[in-house]
N, C-alpha and C positions, 0 to 999 in steps of 0.2 A: 250688799247682799241683795240678791235677782229677788226680785217681784215674783212675785207667786205667781206661775201658767204662763211665765216670759220665755220663746224658746232661747236654746243654748245656741251660744255663736258658733258658728262652720267652722272646722275644723282642717276641711279639706285643702290643699296646696294645689297652685298652679299649676298643671298640665305640662311635661315636660316638650321639650322643641324634639319634634321630628327624628332629628339624630341622635338624640339620647335615646329614643325608644329602640328595643330589642328589632322588632320585625321588619320597620320600615329601612331600617341600617343593614340589617341581612340582604333585603330585598333590591336595596341598589348596591352594594357591594358585589353582588352576583352579578347582575346588569354591566356594571363595572368590568368586570374579568370577563365574562362574555364577549364586548365590543374588544376587548384586547383580542381574544382568542383568534376573532373573524381579521381582524386587523392584522396577527402575524403570519393568518394562513396567505393574506393575501399578499403579504412582502415578500414570502416566501416563495410565492410562485413565481412573482414578478422576478425573484432575483434567480431561480432556476433557469429560466428562460434566456437572462441574460448572460450565467455564468458556465463553461461547457464543465465535463466531467474530470476530475482531478485524476488523472494516473491512467486511464481508459484509452491506451494509448492506440494509436491505429499502425499499421502493419509501416515499419520503415521510420515511425516518428517516438522510436521510443527515446529515454530521458537520457540514455548513457553516454556518458562523453569518450569512452576504453571500451575496448574489448574484453570479454576470457573467452574461453573456451571451454569444452569438453569433450570428455576421452571415454568411454566404455572401458573399464577394464574389471575383468573377472563378476561382472553381473553389478556392480557398483558403476553409478554415474561420478565423476572425477571430474571438479572445473579445476583449470589452471588459469593462472592470472598471469600474463608475460611479465618481465621486468619494467617495460615502459610505462604497465599499469599499476606497479604496484606503491602501495600507502599502505597506513593502518586502518583494519577493516571495522567496524562497528557495527553493521547489518548486516544480513545477508538473507533472501527472499528469493522464493521458488512461487511467481505467481502463472493465471493462466491468462487472457488475454483479455479478461476484465479484470485485473491488477489482484484477483481475488487469490490468495494464497494458496497454495498445496504445501508450503512447509515454511516459518519462518524462525529465527534466530537472532538473538541480537547479546554485545558484549563488553566490556573495553576496550579498546582499540587496540588490533590486534594484527603486528602483519603476520601475514600467508602467503604462499607463492600455491597452494593447491589445498583442498577441500573435499571430500567426500557430501553428495547432495543426502539428506535426511540425516547425516549424524554431525549430531551437536559438536562443535569445538568445546576444547577442554575447559573450564571455566564462565562460559558464555548460558546462556537463557533459551528454552524452548519456548516460543510466543505462540506457534501454533505447530502442532506433531505433525510428522509427515505422512501425507497422501498421496498414493500412488496416483498419477495422473493415466488417462485414457492412452492406449496406445496410439492415437495418433493425434491426440491434441500437442496444442502448440503453447510451449514452456518459456519462462521468461525468466532466465535467471539472476538476479540484480543484487551485486553489492555496494553498500553504499560504505565510503571512504572517509576517513577524519577530513581528510583533503583532497582536493582534485576530484570530488564531486563523485558522480554517479560509476559505475563502469557495469556490463552484462552483454548477456546474449539471448537472441530467440532461437529457438530449435525446438525440434520433435523427435522422437526417439528415434524414427526410421535414418535420422541425421549421422546418427554417432556410427564408429566403428572402432574397433579393437586397435593401437597402436595409432589411430591419428586422431588431432584433436580439430574439434568441429565449432567453427566461429565466424564470425563475419554476416553479410548481409548481402547478398544470397550468402546460402553457409555455404563455405570452403573449408579442406579439410586437410592439415595443416600435418608435417613430420610431428609426434611430440618432443623429440628432443630439438628441433627445431623451435618450434613456437615460443619458447617459453624466453627466447633470448630473440626470437625476430620481430624485425621492423612491422608487428601487425597493426599496430597504434597508429602510425603513420602511412604504409602504402601496405593494406594486404596481398594484393597482387603478386607483389615480391616476394613474398616469402617462399623460404626452399622447401622442397616437398608439395607444395601446398594444390588443390583440384577443386574447380566449379563444377560440381555434379546438375545439371539440370533438373533430373530426378529428383531429387531431395530438397530444391530450392522450394522455401515457404511461399505458400500463396501470395501473390500480391507485391512480392518482392522487387 
């Protein structure tokens, strides 16, 4: 029994270390996040200085292995895929010069020898709805095949003629009937009915 007048024993516990306390831990956490953010920005800048922009191809350096052609039929732009470039297709895109899409669709591997720009093939999905390019815009039609890589063509609306297929770089015009079986993948200059017109050659070609 405690003697009268004696102070009771202290019940306070030792103060926990700072990493167990709320506000010091929150401050340290915020500091670490800030340092990580600054480091990430610095690394991203270094990588951006080293790596080129992917897909923004210069004139004449497009990534396709084989050509395709475009024909104007009744106001529609119809793309023809020659026999030498035939393979199951999994994606179609119409880009501008900066690889920004005017139109893009994708679907299961499908053999096709022609299609209309802006019309989604049956059973495929629309990734980007068609938006009409300006009359003088450079258009890059890119066909992604399951095998054999990418096929494509770079053209302007002024290059297209009814009854002729525009293809190649610089643009040549081919008789529509001859283009399908012609040797455009190997020797475009030797194709039947082709004509190269300097007035419709794309800039920088």
